[in-house]
C-alpha positions as a Python dict, from the first residue, in 0.01 Angstrom:
ca = {
    (1, 'L'): (0, 0, 0),
    (2, 'I'): (-154, -275, 204),
    (3, 'A'): (66, -417, 476),
    (4, 'D'): (-37, -716, 681),
    (5, 'Y'): (139, -823, 997),
    (6, 'Y'): (116, -1175, 1127),
    (7, 'F'): (212, -1280, 1476),
    (8, 'E'): (183, -1604, 1665),
    (9, 'D'): (-44, -1454, 1928),
    (10, 'A'): (-326, -1203, 1877),
    (11, 'D'): (-223, -1028, 2200),
    (12, 'L'): (75, -828, 2079),
    (13, 'S'): (376, -767, 2295),
    (14, 'D'): (515, -417, 2340),
    (15, 'E'): (798, -506, 2100),
    (16, 'E'): (554, -624, 1833),
    (17, 'E'): (344, -309, 1866),
    (18, 'E'): (660, -98, 1838),
    (19, 'F'): (762, -294, 1529),
    (20, 'I'): (429, -215, 1362),
    (21, 'R'): (450, 155, 1457),
    (22, 'T'): (804, 178, 1321),
    (23, 'S'): (711, -5, 1002),
    (24, 'R'): (418, 228, 936),
    (25, 'Q'): (631, 534, 1007),
    (26, 'L'): (896, 415, 760),
    (27, 'Q'): (627, 352, 498),
    (28, 'E'): (498, 708, 537),
    (29, 'E'): (851, 848, 511),
    (30, 'D'): (912, 640, 198),
    (31, 'F'): (593, 773, 40),
    (32, 'E'): (704, 1130, 108),
    (33, 'L'): (1049, 1068, -39),
    (34, 'V'): (911, 904, -351),
    (35, 'E'): (657, 1182, -402),
    (36, 'R'): (929, 1449, -374),
    (37, 'Q'): (1153, 1264, -619),
    (38, 'W'): (863, 1222, -861),
    (39, 'Q'): (798, 1597, -847),
    (40, 'G'): (1168, 1661, -912),
    (41, 'L'): (1165, 1428, -1211),
    (42, 'K'): (849, 1587, -1354),
    (43, 'T'): (990, 1940, -1324),
    (44, 'G'): (1332, 1846, -1458),
    (45, 'A'): (1506, 1932, -1131),
    (46, 'L'): (1631, 1571, -1121),
    (47, 'S'): (1739, 1373, -1423),
    (48, 'Q'): (1697, 1044, -1238),
    (49, 'A'): (1576, 929, -899),
    (50, 'Q'): (1827, 898, -618),
    (51, 'L'): (1888, 578, -424),
    (52, 'G'): (1897, 577, -48),
    (53, 'P'): (2193, 422, 134),
    (54, 'N'): (2007, 94, 189),
    (55, 'E'): (1896, 60, -174),
    (56, 'H'): (2228, 12, -350),
    (57, 'T'): (2219, -365, -296),
    (58, 'V'): (1875, -383, -456),
    (59, 'H'): (1998, -173, -747),
    (60, 'R'): (2295, -404, -798),
    (61, 'F'): (2064, -706, -789),
    (62, 'H'): (1847, -546, -1057),
    (63, 'Q'): (2155, -482, -1270),
    (64, 'L'): (2264, -845, -1239),
    (65, 'A'): (1914, -969, -1320),
    (66, 'Q'): (1899, -744, -1628),
    (67, 'E'): (2242, -863, -1745),
    (68, 'A'): (2136, -1227, -1705),
    (69, 'Y'): (1811, -1159, -1890),
    (70, 'N'): (1994, -989, -2177),
    (71, 'S'): (2247, -1271, -2223),
}
């Protein structure tokens, strides 16, 4: 993953620095979750990956896109 952050001023405010720290922390947590789910899928412990509470909207969007593509 390559994440770029663009701000109006090169001198970051405390809020902007906190935003970047939080974003990077969330990325690391996501990597860990995905890796654990992948291991579960490979071993058969999971039959499919699990969605997090914030991912159901994305899943629904993918379903709608697939339905439109199939029609």
